[in-house]
N, C-alpha and C positions, 0 to 999 in steps of 0.2 A: 667779780670775784665773790662778791656776796651770794649771788645765785648759785655758783658751785657749791659753796660751803653749806648753804642751806639745802640744797638737793642732797649733799652726803648726809647731812644731820637727819634729814626726813627719812631716808633709806634706812638709816641706822636704828631709828625710834620705831618705824613700821617691822623691821625686822625683829627687834627686840620684843615689841608687843606680841608679835604672833608666836615667838618662842616661849613667852611667859604663858600664853594662853595653853600651849602644848604641855608646858612642864608642869603646870599646877593641876593638870586634869587628875593625877592621882589623888590629890589632896581633896579634890571636888567629888571623887567617886565615893568617898567614905559617906557623904551626906546624899548625893544623888547621882544615880548614873546617867540619868538622861542629861544633866548639866554637864558632866564629864564628856559625854560624846560630843555635845554641843560646842564646848570649848575646844576639843580636839579638831572638829571638823572647821570651825571658824579661824582657828589658828593655821590650820592647812590651807584654807582658801585665801586668807590674807597673805600668806607666804606665796602661793602660786600667783596671786594678782601682783604681787611686788615683783617677782621674777618675769612675768609677762610684760609688766611696764618697763622693766628694765632692758630686756633682750627684744622687744618687739619693734621699738623704734630704731630705724638704721643708723640715725646719729648718735644717739646714746650708746648703741651696741658697738659702734666704731670707735668711740672714745673708751669704752671700757677695753677693748681689745687693744688699743693703741697705748693708753696710759694706765690702764688697770684702776684700782681704787686707791691709787695714791694721791 
């Protein structure tokens, strides 16, 4: 039971972290466009890695399709 809860929370934390990196890029752009681009790129890479991790494993993919994220 705890492994499932830990995995769900970890997915949520990683998703939120990547979204924060993408969302704060306009604020960073005021000071440095290079860091703004780096923030967007790293947020997208983290999000893509999370989606790859979730949907690449047949076991995890089957559980997501069968039970969803409930």
